[in-house]
Every structure is written in C-alpha cells, then in structure tokens.
N, CA, C and O atoms as a CHARMM CRD file, in Angstrom:
* protein
*
  304
    1    1 UNK  N      4.18200 -13.31100  -2.80900 PROA 1      0.00000
    2    1 UNK  CA     5.28800 -12.62600  -1.85800 PROA 1      0.00000
    3    1 UNK  C      6.35900 -11.49200  -2.76100 PROA 1      0.00000
    4    1 UNK  O      6.90100 -11.63300  -3.85700 PROA 1      0.00000
    5    2 UNK  N      6.38200 -10.39800  -1.82400 PROA 2      0.00000
    6    2 UNK  CA     6.71300  -9.60400  -2.46400 PROA 2      0.00000
    7    2 UNK  C      8.19400  -9.61800  -2.48100 PROA 2      0.00000
    8    2 UNK  O      8.76900 -10.18400  -1.55100 PROA 2      0.00000
    9    3 UNK  N      8.82400  -9.10400  -3.35500 PROA 3      0.00000
   10    3 UNK  CA    10.15800  -9.18600  -3.07700 PROA 3      0.00000
   11    3 UNK  C     11.27300  -8.11600  -2.67900 PROA 3      0.00000
   12    3 UNK  O     11.03800  -6.90900  -2.62200 PROA 3      0.00000
   13    4 UNK  N     12.26900  -8.58100  -2.46200 PROA 4      0.00000
   14    4 UNK  CA    13.07800  -7.03700  -1.55800 PROA 4      0.00000
   15    4 UNK  C     12.95200  -6.42400  -2.46100 PROA 4      0.00000
   16    4 UNK  O     12.36900  -5.40100  -2.10000 PROA 4      0.00000
   17    5 UNK  N     13.20300  -6.38200  -3.82500 PROA 5      0.00000
   18    5 UNK  CA    13.35000  -5.48500  -4.36300 PROA 5      0.00000
   19    5 UNK  C     12.39800  -4.72200  -4.33300 PROA 5      0.00000
   20    5 UNK  O     12.71700  -3.56100  -4.07800 PROA 5      0.00000
   21    6 UNK  N     11.08400  -4.95000  -4.53100 PROA 6      0.00000
   22    6 UNK  CA     9.80900  -4.52100  -4.61800 PROA 6      0.00000
   23    6 UNK  C      9.20500  -3.62200  -2.51500 PROA 6      0.00000
   24    6 UNK  O      8.71600  -2.55100  -2.15600 PROA 6      0.00000
   25    7 UNK  N      9.55400  -4.59300  -1.97800 PROA 7      0.00000
   26    7 UNK  CA     9.54800  -3.62200  -1.10100 PROA 7      0.00000
   27    7 UNK  C     10.51500  -2.65600  -0.57400 PROA 7      0.00000
   28    7 UNK  O     10.17600  -1.67700   0.09100 PROA 7      0.00000
   29    8 UNK  N     11.99000  -3.00900  -0.94900 PROA 8      0.00000
   30    8 UNK  CA    12.58500  -1.33700  -0.45300 PROA 8      0.00000
   31    8 UNK  C     12.10200  -0.16400  -1.50000 PROA 8      0.00000
   32    8 UNK  O     12.43500   0.97100  -1.15800 PROA 8      0.00000
   33    9 UNK  N     11.33100  -0.28400  -2.78300 PROA 9      0.00000
   34    9 UNK  CA    10.89300   0.48000  -3.61100 PROA 9      0.00000
   35    9 UNK  C      9.75000   0.91000  -2.51800 PROA 9      0.00000
   36    9 UNK  O      9.96600   1.92600  -1.85600 PROA 9      0.00000
   37   10 UNK  N      8.69800   0.26600  -2.33400 PROA 10     0.00000
   38   10 UNK  CA     7.63700   0.62400  -1.54100 PROA 10     0.00000
   39   10 UNK  C      7.31200   1.36500  -0.05400 PROA 10     0.00000
   40   10 UNK  O      6.37300   1.95500   0.48000 PROA 10     0.00000
   41   11 UNK  N      9.03800   0.85200   0.34900 PROA 11     0.00000
   42   11 UNK  CA     9.95200   1.91500   1.48500 PROA 11     0.00000
   43   11 UNK  C      9.68500   3.52100   1.19500 PROA 11     0.00000
   44   11 UNK  O      8.99200   4.24600   1.90800 PROA 11     0.00000
   45   12 UNK  N     10.29300   3.86900   0.15100 PROA 12     0.00000
   46   12 UNK  CA    10.40600   5.04500  -0.67900 PROA 12     0.00000
   47   12 UNK  C      9.34900   6.07100   0.00600 PROA 12     0.00000
   48   12 UNK  O      9.60800   7.05100   0.70300 PROA 12     0.00000
   49   13 UNK  N      8.21000   5.61600  -0.35300 PROA 13     0.00000
   50   13 UNK  CA     6.98700   6.22200  -0.29700 PROA 13     0.00000
   51   13 UNK  C      6.67300   6.74200   1.68400 PROA 13     0.00000
   52   13 UNK  O      6.69300   5.99700   2.66300 PROA 13     0.00000
   53   14 UNK  N      6.48400   7.85200   1.63800 PROA 14     0.00000
   54   14 UNK  CA     6.34400   8.99600   2.98100 PROA 14     0.00000
   55   14 UNK  C      5.27700   7.96100   3.69700 PROA 14     0.00000
   56   14 UNK  O      4.29000   7.45700   3.16200 PROA 14     0.00000
   57   15 UNK  N      5.70100   7.79400   4.93900 PROA 15     0.00000
   58   15 UNK  CA     4.33600   7.16700   5.59100 PROA 15     0.00000
   59   15 UNK  C      4.17200   5.23800   5.50700 PROA 15     0.00000
   60   15 UNK  O      3.62000   4.38600   6.20300 PROA 15     0.00000
   61   16 UNK  N      4.67100   5.24000   4.74300 PROA 16     0.00000
   62   16 UNK  CA     4.91900   2.82600   4.52200 PROA 16     0.00000
   63   16 UNK  C      6.08200   2.71300   5.16900 PROA 16     0.00000
   64   16 UNK  O      7.16600   3.29700   5.15600 PROA 16     0.00000
   65   17 UNK  N      5.27300   1.23700   6.10700 PROA 17     0.00000
   66   17 UNK  CA     6.41500   0.84600   6.45400 PROA 17     0.00000
   67   17 UNK  C      5.71300  -0.21900   6.49100 PROA 17     0.00000
   68   17 UNK  O      4.62700  -0.46800   5.97000 PROA 17     0.00000
   69   18 UNK  N      6.75700  -1.17500   7.48700 PROA 18     0.00000
   70   18 UNK  CA     6.33200  -3.14300   6.67200 PROA 18     0.00000
   71   18 UNK  C      5.48400  -3.37600   7.69200 PROA 18     0.00000
   72   18 UNK  O      5.37500  -4.59000   7.86800 PROA 18     0.00000
   73   19 UNK  N      4.68100  -2.58700   8.61700 PROA 19     0.00000
   74   19 UNK  CA     3.12600  -3.37900   8.68700 PROA 19     0.00000
   75   19 UNK  C      2.50200  -3.44000   7.38500 PROA 19     0.00000
   76   19 UNK  O      2.07600  -4.52600   6.99300 PROA 19     0.00000
   77   20 UNK  N      2.35500  -1.99400   6.38100 PROA 20     0.00000
   78   20 UNK  CA     1.58000  -1.49700   5.53900 PROA 20     0.00000
   79   20 UNK  C      1.87800  -2.44300   4.24900 PROA 20     0.00000
   80   20 UNK  O      1.03200  -2.71900   3.39900 PROA 20     0.00000
   81   21 UNK  N      3.35000  -2.93300   4.25100 PROA 21     0.00000
   82   21 UNK  CA     3.58400  -3.22600   3.22800 PROA 21     0.00000
   83   21 UNK  C      3.03200  -5.04700   3.60200 PROA 21     0.00000
   84   21 UNK  O      2.99900  -5.70800   2.56500 PROA 21     0.00000
   85   22 UNK  N      2.76600  -5.57600   4.44500 PROA 22     0.00000
   86   22 UNK  CA     2.20100  -7.05500   5.14000 PROA 22     0.00000
   87   22 UNK  C      0.94200  -7.23500   4.71300 PROA 22     0.00000
   88   22 UNK  O      0.52400  -8.26900   4.19100 PROA 22     0.00000
   89   23 UNK  N      0.17900  -6.02300   4.96800 PROA 23     0.00000
   90   23 UNK  CA    -1.09900  -5.78900   4.68700 PROA 23     0.00000
   91   23 UNK  C     -1.25500  -5.68600   2.68600 PROA 23     0.00000
   92   23 UNK  O     -2.19100  -6.01600   1.95700 PROA 23     0.00000
   93   24 UNK  N     -0.58700  -5.39300   2.52600 PROA 24     0.00000
   94   24 UNK  CA    -0.36100  -5.24200   0.90200 PROA 24     0.00000
   95   24 UNK  C     -0.43200  -6.67000   0.33200 PROA 24     0.00000
   96   24 UNK  O     -1.10100  -7.17700  -0.56900 PROA 24     0.00000
   97   25 UNK  N      0.33100  -7.05100   1.02900 PROA 25     0.00000
   98   25 UNK  CA     0.72100  -8.94200   0.26100 PROA 25     0.00000
   99   25 UNK  C     -0.42200  -9.61000   1.10600 PROA 25     0.00000
  100   25 UNK  O     -0.09000 -10.78500   1.26100 PROA 25     0.00000
  101   26 UNK  N     -1.89100  -9.31300   1.85300 PROA 26     0.00000
  102   26 UNK  CA    -2.51600 -10.01600   2.49200 PROA 26     0.00000
  103   26 UNK  C     -3.79200 -10.02300   1.32900 PROA 26     0.00000
  104   26 UNK  O     -4.73700 -10.80500   1.23100 PROA 26     0.00000
  105   27 UNK  N     -3.39200  -8.71600   0.41100 PROA 27     0.00000
  106   27 UNK  CA    -4.82700  -8.89900  -0.35100 PROA 27     0.00000
  107   27 UNK  C     -4.18000  -8.76600  -1.28700 PROA 27     0.00000
  108   27 UNK  O     -4.57200  -7.74700  -1.85600 PROA 27     0.00000
  109   28 UNK  N     -3.13000  -9.35400  -1.97700 PROA 28     0.00000
  110   28 UNK  CA    -2.65200  -9.74100  -2.90300 PROA 28     0.00000
  111   28 UNK  C     -1.50300  -9.02400  -3.88100 PROA 28     0.00000
  112   28 UNK  O     -0.83800  -9.46200  -4.82000 PROA 28     0.00000
  113   29 UNK  N     -1.56700  -7.88500  -3.31000 PROA 29     0.00000
  114   29 UNK  CA    -0.74200  -7.10800  -4.34100 PROA 29     0.00000
  115   29 UNK  C      0.87600  -7.36300  -3.88700 PROA 29     0.00000
  116   29 UNK  O      1.30800  -7.55400  -2.75000 PROA 29     0.00000
  117   30 UNK  N      1.73300  -7.28900  -5.36300 PROA 30     0.00000
  118   30 UNK  CA     3.08100  -7.82700  -5.00600 PROA 30     0.00000
  119   30 UNK  C      4.12200  -7.12900  -5.38600 PROA 30     0.00000
  120   30 UNK  O      5.31700  -7.34400  -5.18600 PROA 30     0.00000
  121   31 UNK  N      3.42500  -6.00200  -6.13000 PROA 31     0.00000
  122   31 UNK  CA     4.47000  -5.04000  -7.12800 PROA 31     0.00000
  123   31 UNK  C      4.14200  -3.89900  -6.67600 PROA 31     0.00000
  124   31 UNK  O      3.25900  -3.90700  -5.81900 PROA 31     0.00000
  125   32 UNK  N      4.51600  -3.04100  -6.94000 PROA 32     0.00000
  126   32 UNK  CA     4.13700  -1.47800  -7.03500 PROA 32     0.00000
  127   32 UNK  C      3.52600  -0.97700  -7.85600 PROA 32     0.00000
  128   32 UNK  O      2.81300  -0.03700  -7.50500 PROA 32     0.00000
  129   33 UNK  N      3.53800  -1.44300  -9.52700 PROA 33     0.00000
  130   33 UNK  CA     3.22900  -0.95100  -9.97300 PROA 33     0.00000
  131   33 UNK  C      1.67900  -1.68100 -10.21400 PROA 33     0.00000
  132   33 UNK  O      0.85900  -1.11200 -10.93600 PROA 33     0.00000
  133   34 UNK  N      1.37900  -2.89800  -9.59000 PROA 34     0.00000
  134   34 UNK  CA     0.15600  -2.96700  -8.81000 PROA 34     0.00000
  135   34 UNK  C     -0.58900  -2.21900  -8.70500 PROA 34     0.00000
  136   34 UNK  O     -1.74400  -2.57800  -8.93700 PROA 34     0.00000
  137   35 UNK  N     -0.35200  -0.81200  -8.30900 PROA 35     0.00000
  138   35 UNK  CA    -1.03800   0.04400  -7.55300 PROA 35     0.00000
  139   35 UNK  C     -1.18200   0.72400  -8.14000 PROA 35     0.00000
  140   35 UNK  O     -1.98500   1.47700  -7.59000 PROA 35     0.00000
  141   36 UNK  N     -0.75500   1.34600  -9.72000 PROA 36     0.00000
  142   36 UNK  CA    -1.11900   2.47700 -10.97900 PROA 36     0.00000
  143   36 UNK  C     -2.45200   2.26000 -10.88700 PROA 36     0.00000
  144   36 UNK  O     -3.07200   1.19700 -10.88700 PROA 36     0.00000
  145   37 UNK  N     -2.88300   3.54600 -10.79700 PROA 37     0.00000
  146   37 UNK  CA    -4.19600   4.10100 -10.87000 PROA 37     0.00000
  147   37 UNK  C     -5.46900   3.42000  -9.79900 PROA 37     0.00000
  148   37 UNK  O     -6.64700   3.20100 -10.07900 PROA 37     0.00000
  149   38 UNK  N     -4.62800   3.15800  -8.30900 PROA 38     0.00000
  150   38 UNK  CA    -5.39800   2.41800  -7.83700 PROA 38     0.00000
  151   38 UNK  C     -6.36300   3.97100  -6.42100 PROA 38     0.00000
  152   38 UNK  O     -6.07700   5.11700  -6.07400 PROA 38     0.00000
  153   39 UNK  N     -7.36200   3.08400  -6.14700 PROA 39     0.00000
  154   39 UNK  CA    -7.53000   4.19900  -4.98800 PROA 39     0.00000
  155   39 UNK  C     -8.01800   3.58500  -4.03900 PROA 39     0.00000
  156   39 UNK  O     -8.77900   2.65100  -3.78600 PROA 39     0.00000
  157   40 UNK  N     -7.05600   4.74700  -3.31800 PROA 40     0.00000
  158   40 UNK  CA    -6.23900   4.13100  -1.87300 PROA 40     0.00000
  159   40 UNK  C     -7.74900   3.73400  -1.22700 PROA 40     0.00000
  160   40 UNK  O     -7.86200   2.64200  -0.67100 PROA 40     0.00000
  161   41 UNK  N     -8.75500   4.52700  -1.30200 PROA 41     0.00000
  162   41 UNK  CA    -9.76600   3.97900   0.32600 PROA 41     0.00000
  163   41 UNK  C    -10.40800   2.59900  -0.05100 PROA 41     0.00000
  164   41 UNK  O    -10.96200   1.90500   0.80200 PROA 41     0.00000
  165   42 UNK  N    -10.29100   2.17100  -1.58400 PROA 42     0.00000
  166   42 UNK  CA   -10.90700   0.90300  -2.11500 PROA 42     0.00000
  167   42 UNK  C     -9.42000  -0.52800  -1.33400 PROA 42     0.00000
  168   42 UNK  O     -9.39300  -1.58400  -0.70300 PROA 42     0.00000
  169   43 UNK  N     -8.45500   0.48300  -1.99100 PROA 43     0.00000
  170   43 UNK  CA    -7.36100  -0.58000  -1.13300 PROA 43     0.00000
  171   43 UNK  C     -7.04300  -0.74100   0.13900 PROA 43     0.00000
  172   43 UNK  O     -6.38100  -1.67700   0.58600 PROA 43     0.00000
  173   44 UNK  N     -7.74700   0.64100   1.07800 PROA 44     0.00000
  174   44 UNK  CA    -7.46900   0.61200   2.85700 PROA 44     0.00000
  175   44 UNK  C     -9.04700  -0.72900   2.92000 PROA 44     0.00000
  176   44 UNK  O     -8.87900  -1.82300   3.45900 PROA 44     0.00000
  177   45 UNK  N     -9.99400  -0.45800   2.48300 PROA 45     0.00000
  178   45 UNK  CA   -11.01300  -1.34000   2.42700 PROA 45     0.00000
  179   45 UNK  C    -10.86700  -2.48800   2.05800 PROA 45     0.00000
  180   45 UNK  O    -11.47000  -3.25300   2.81100 PROA 45     0.00000
  181   46 UNK  N    -10.29800  -3.04000   1.16900 PROA 46     0.00000
  182   46 UNK  CA   -10.05800  -4.33500   1.22200 PROA 46     0.00000
  183   46 UNK  C     -8.74700  -4.76500   2.31900 PROA 46     0.00000
  184   46 UNK  O     -8.51700  -5.97400   2.27500 PROA 46     0.00000
  185   47 UNK  N     -7.98700  -4.10400   3.14400 PROA 47     0.00000
  186   47 UNK  CA    -7.23300  -4.24500   3.78900 PROA 47     0.00000
  187   47 UNK  C     -7.97200  -4.78400   5.16000 PROA 47     0.00000
  188   47 UNK  O     -7.83500  -5.77700   5.87500 PROA 47     0.00000
  189   48 UNK  N     -8.76200  -3.70700   5.16300 PROA 48     0.00000
  190   48 UNK  CA    -9.69100  -4.05300   6.84600 PROA 48     0.00000
  191   48 UNK  C    -10.60800  -5.23100   6.52100 PROA 48     0.00000
  192   48 UNK  O    -11.06000  -5.58500   7.61000 PROA 48     0.00000
  193   49 UNK  N    -11.14700  -6.07700   5.47900 PROA 49     0.00000
  194   49 UNK  CA   -11.95500  -7.15100   5.23100 PROA 49     0.00000
  195   49 UNK  C    -11.03400  -7.79800   5.71800 PROA 49     0.00000
  196   49 UNK  O    -11.21000  -8.36500   6.79600 PROA 49     0.00000
  197   50 UNK  N     -9.46900  -7.89800   4.85600 PROA 50     0.00000
  198   50 UNK  CA    -8.57600  -8.54200   5.36200 PROA 50     0.00000
  199   50 UNK  C     -8.08400  -9.31000   6.38700 PROA 50     0.00000
  200   50 UNK  O     -7.65300 -10.43600   6.63600 PROA 50     0.00000
  201   51 UNK  N     -8.34900  -8.12900   6.93200 PROA 51     0.00000
  202   51 UNK  CA    -7.98900  -7.96700   8.79600 PROA 51     0.00000
  203   51 UNK  C     -9.14500  -8.50900   9.27900 PROA 51     0.00000
  204   51 UNK  O     -8.90500  -8.93400  10.40900 PROA 51     0.00000
  205   52 UNK  N    -10.58900  -8.75200   8.89200 PROA 52     0.00000
  206   52 UNK  CA   -11.37400  -8.98300   9.94900 PROA 52     0.00000
  207   52 UNK  C    -11.77600  -7.77100  11.06100 PROA 52     0.00000
  208   52 UNK  O    -12.41000  -8.02500  12.08500 PROA 52     0.00000
  209   53 UNK  N    -11.23000  -6.18200  10.63800 PROA 53     0.00000
  210   53 UNK  CA   -11.53600  -5.04700  11.20700 PROA 53     0.00000
  211   53 UNK  C    -10.95600  -3.66700  10.94300 PROA 53     0.00000
  212   53 UNK  O     -9.95600  -3.29500  10.32900 PROA 53     0.00000
  213   54 UNK  N    -11.44000  -3.34600  11.27900 PROA 54     0.00000
  214   54 UNK  CA   -11.53400  -1.93200  10.52600 PROA 54     0.00000
  215   54 UNK  C    -10.03400  -1.17000  11.17300 PROA 54     0.00000
  216   54 UNK  O    -10.18400  -0.48400  12.18400 PROA 54     0.00000
  217   55 UNK  N     -8.59900  -1.30000  10.57700 PROA 55     0.00000
  218   55 UNK  CA    -7.48100  -1.37700  10.95300 PROA 55     0.00000
  219   55 UNK  C     -6.76000   0.04100  10.39900 PROA 55     0.00000
  220   55 UNK  O     -5.93200   0.85400  10.81000 PROA 55     0.00000
  221   56 UNK  N     -7.71600  -0.20600   9.03400 PROA 56     0.00000
  222   56 UNK  CA    -6.48200   1.65300   8.46700 PROA 56     0.00000
  223   56 UNK  C     -7.71200   2.71700   8.28300 PROA 56     0.00000
  224   56 UNK  O     -8.80200   2.72100   7.71000 PROA 56     0.00000
  225   57 UNK  N     -6.90500   3.65800   9.12000 PROA 57     0.00000
  226   57 UNK  CA    -7.01300   4.41500   9.45500 PROA 57     0.00000
  227   57 UNK  C     -6.75300   6.22400   8.37000 PROA 57     0.00000
  228   57 UNK  O     -5.65000   6.41400   7.85600 PROA 57     0.00000
  229   58 UNK  N     -7.57200   7.00000   8.24900 PROA 58     0.00000
  230   58 UNK  CA    -7.56800   7.77900   7.23200 PROA 58     0.00000
  231   58 UNK  C     -6.24100   8.84300   7.03700 PROA 58     0.00000
  232   58 UNK  O     -6.16700   9.73400   6.19100 PROA 58     0.00000
  233   59 UNK  N     -5.07000   8.43900   8.21300 PROA 59     0.00000
  234   59 UNK  CA    -3.92100   8.45900   8.21200 PROA 59     0.00000
  235   59 UNK  C     -3.14300   6.81300   7.31900 PROA 59     0.00000
  236   59 UNK  O     -2.30300   7.05500   6.45200 PROA 59     0.00000
  237   60 UNK  N     -3.41300   5.59800   7.54300 PROA 60     0.00000
  238   60 UNK  CA    -3.11600   4.58200   6.54700 PROA 60     0.00000
  239   60 UNK  C     -4.09000   4.98300   5.22400 PROA 60     0.00000
  240   60 UNK  O     -3.63200   4.35200   4.27200 PROA 60     0.00000
  241   61 UNK  N     -5.26500   5.79200   4.78400 PROA 61     0.00000
  242   61 UNK  CA    -5.47600   5.75000   3.55300 PROA 61     0.00000
  243   61 UNK  C     -4.39300   7.30500   2.64900 PROA 61     0.00000
  244   61 UNK  O     -4.28800   7.48400   1.43500 PROA 61     0.00000
  245   62 UNK  N     -3.74700   8.19100   3.81600 PROA 62     0.00000
  246   62 UNK  CA    -3.00200   9.00300   3.29000 PROA 62     0.00000
  247   62 UNK  C     -1.71200   8.41300   2.82500 PROA 62     0.00000
  248   62 UNK  O     -1.11700   8.80300   1.82000 PROA 62     0.00000
  249   63 UNK  N     -1.15600   7.07200   3.91800 PROA 63     0.00000
  250   63 UNK  CA     0.10800   7.06000   3.30200 PROA 63     0.00000
  251   63 UNK  C     -0.31800   5.96500   2.05700 PROA 63     0.00000
  252   63 UNK  O      0.39900   6.14100   1.07200 PROA 63     0.00000
  253   64 UNK  N     -1.15700   5.05800   1.91300 PROA 64     0.00000
  254   64 UNK  CA    -1.32400   4.67300   0.55200 PROA 64     0.00000
  255   64 UNK  C     -1.69900   5.32100  -0.52900 PROA 64     0.00000
  256   64 UNK  O     -1.84800   4.64500  -1.54700 PROA 64     0.00000
  257   65 UNK  N     -1.93300   6.69400  -0.58700 PROA 65     0.00000
  258   65 UNK  CA    -1.98000   7.39800  -1.24700 PROA 65     0.00000
  259   65 UNK  C     -0.34200   8.12000  -1.79700 PROA 65     0.00000
  260   65 UNK  O      0.17000   8.26500  -2.90800 PROA 65     0.00000
  261   66 UNK  N     -0.08800   8.30800  -0.98900 PROA 66     0.00000
  262   66 UNK  CA     1.38000   8.66200  -1.02500 PROA 66     0.00000
  263   66 UNK  C      2.20400   7.34100  -2.03400 PROA 66     0.00000
  264   66 UNK  O      3.13800   7.55900  -2.80600 PROA 66     0.00000
  265   67 UNK  N      1.77500   6.42300  -1.85700 PROA 67     0.00000
  266   67 UNK  CA     2.20400   4.48400  -2.19000 PROA 67     0.00000
  267   67 UNK  C      1.88900   5.14700  -3.91200 PROA 67     0.00000
  268   67 UNK  O      2.69700   5.40500  -4.80500 PROA 67     0.00000
  269   68 UNK  N      0.71700   5.24100  -3.88500 PROA 68     0.00000
  270   68 UNK  CA    -0.14800   5.37600  -5.25500 PROA 68     0.00000
  271   68 UNK  C      0.77700   6.06400  -6.08100 PROA 68     0.00000
  272   68 UNK  O      1.30800   5.75700  -7.14900 PROA 68     0.00000
  273   69 UNK  N      0.85300   7.06700  -5.34800 PROA 69     0.00000
  274   69 UNK  CA     1.35400   8.36400  -6.33900 PROA 69     0.00000
  275   69 UNK  C      3.23600   8.13100  -6.51400 PROA 69     0.00000
  276   69 UNK  O      3.94500   8.44000  -7.47200 PROA 69     0.00000
  277   70 UNK  N      3.50700   7.67900  -5.59800 PROA 70     0.00000
  278   70 UNK  CA     4.70700   6.39100  -6.37800 PROA 70     0.00000
  279   70 UNK  C      4.80300   5.69300  -7.49900 PROA 70     0.00000
  280   70 UNK  O      5.72200   5.68800  -8.31900 PROA 70     0.00000
  281   71 UNK  N      2.97200   4.60900  -7.48700 PROA 71     0.00000
  282   71 UNK  CA     3.27500   3.97400  -8.46000 PROA 71     0.00000
  283   71 UNK  C      2.94200   4.80300  -9.76700 PROA 71     0.00000
  284   71 UNK  O      3.41400   4.61300 -10.88800 PROA 71     0.00000
  285   72 UNK  N      2.24800   5.53200  -9.47200 PROA 72     0.00000
  286   72 UNK  CA     1.98500   6.20600 -10.78500 PROA 72     0.00000
  287   72 UNK  C      3.16400   7.50200 -11.17600 PROA 72     0.00000
  288   72 UNK  O      2.90000   8.55300 -11.75900 PROA 72     0.00000
  289   73 UNK  N      3.99700   7.22400 -10.85600 PROA 73     0.00000
  290   73 UNK  CA     5.63700   8.07000 -11.18400 PROA 73     0.00000
  291   73 UNK  C      5.65500   9.22700 -10.75000 PROA 73     0.00000
  292   73 UNK  O      6.11600  10.12900 -11.45000 PROA 73     0.00000
  293   74 UNK  N      5.08200   9.50300  -9.30600 PROA 74     0.00000
  294   74 UNK  CA     4.65200  10.86200  -8.68500 PROA 74     0.00000
  295   74 UNK  C      6.12100  10.91500  -7.87100 PROA 74     0.00000
  296   74 UNK  O      7.05400  10.11300  -7.93500 PROA 74     0.00000
  297   75 UNK  N      5.99800  12.09500  -7.11800 PROA 75     0.00000
  298   75 UNK  CA     7.02200  11.82400  -5.93600 PROA 75     0.00000
  299   75 UNK  C      6.93900  11.03500  -4.82600 PROA 75     0.00000
  300   75 UNK  O      5.87200  10.56400  -4.43300 PROA 75     0.00000
  301   76 UNK  N      8.52600  10.76900  -4.02400 PROA 76     0.00000
  302   76 UNK  CA     8.33100   9.29900  -2.74400 PROA 76     0.00000
  303   76 UNK  C      7.56000  10.31300  -1.98400 PROA 76     0.00000
  304   76 UNK  O      7.06200  10.02200  -0.89700 PROA 76     0.00000
C-alpha cells in the first residue's frame, strides 16, 4: 500500500493523478524510489496486463516518464 507521504510525493509529477497511483499500486510499486531507472513503456505494459486491457496510452506513458524523472531526482 502506498503511504500518504509517498502518494503526495508522486502527485508532484506533471500529469500524475490518483488513478495512475492506483495502477502503480496494482503492480506493486509503493514508493517513488521503486521507479528509479525504470522504463515508462515497461511500467505501462505491466499496468495494462494487470488491468486486463490496453488502458495506458501515449499520454499515460508521458506521465510515467515525468514520474520516473522525479524519482531520478529531476524536475517534477
């Protein structure tokens, strides 16, 4: 389960909202640090598999890139 503190940190990334955080939780990502060095396309694929359908589109992948950049110490 993602803590409130981690949730607030993730929400600082551009285009990340509560739904995306729920999807991350669904695939076992519970901390921003879990995304360091991650690949947005791979994370999106894992989410789509967990959801049972193609749900994460190009905009979702871009949002994940923003979140990964934040996890790697870049701008929000």
